[in-house]
C-alpha positions as CSV (number, residue, x, y, z in Angstrom):
1,M,8.2,4.8,18.6
2,A,6.1,5.5,21.7
3,T,3.5,3.0,22.8
4,F,0.9,5.8,23.0
5,K,0.4,7.4,19.6
6,H,-1.4,10.7,19.2
7,P,-4.6,10.2,17.1
8,S,-3.4,12.4,14.3
9,R,-0.1,10.5,14.0
10,K,-2.0,7.2,14.2
11,A,-4.3,8.4,11.3
12,R,-1.2,9.3,9.2
13,L,0.4,5.9,9.8
14,A,-2.8,4.1,9.0
15,K,-3.1,6.0,5.7
16,K,0.5,5.1,4.7
17,K,-0.2,1.4,5.6
18,K,-3.2,1.3,3.3
19,Q,-1.2,2.9,0.4
20,T,1.4,0.1,0.4
21,K,-1.1,-2.8,0.0
22,W,-1.5,-4.6,-3.2
23,A,-4.3,-3.6,-5.6
24,P,-7.4,-5.9,-5.6
25,F,-7.0,-9.1,-7.6
26,W,-9.8,-8.3,-10.0
27,T,-7.9,-5.2,-11.4
28,V,-5.6,-7.6,-13.3
29,P,-8.2,-9.1,-15.7
30,K,-9.9,-5.7,-15.9
31,I,-6.7,-4.0,-17.2
32,Y,-5.0,-6.7,-19.2
33,G,-7.8,-9.2,-20.1
34,K,-8.5,-12.7,-18.9
35,G,-5.4,-14.5,-20.2
36,R,-2.6,-12.3,-18.8
37,R,-1.1,-13.1,-15.4
38,V,0.4,-10.1,-13.7
39,H,1.0,-9.4,-10.0
40,P,-1.5,-7.0,-8.5
41,G,1.3,-5.1,-6.7
42,R,2.0,-3.5,-10.1
43,H,-1.2,-1.4,-9.8
44,T,-0.4,0.0,-6.4
45,A,0.1,3.7,-6.6
46,V,2.5,4.2,-3.7
47,K,5.1,1.5,-3.0
48,R,7.0,1.7,0.3
49,S,8.8,-0.8,2.4
50,W,9.6,-0.6,6.1
51,R,13.2,-1.4,5.3
52,R,13.8,1.0,2.4
53,T,11.8,4.1,3.0
54,K,10.9,5.7,6.3
55,I,7.9,7.7,7.2
56,R,8.2,11.2,8.7
57,A,5.3,10.8,11.1
């Protein structure tokens, strides 16, 4: 990808980057209760990896 990115493309990439992050840690006890230990990545709506799925930006 080019070094200089058009602002609209950069905004799209930034949005995709935010979507792949884990959910906040406090969502786990909020959903399951205090005793259950679950990975916060489960609550992320959109999961994407740079290896698996490419972005049409």
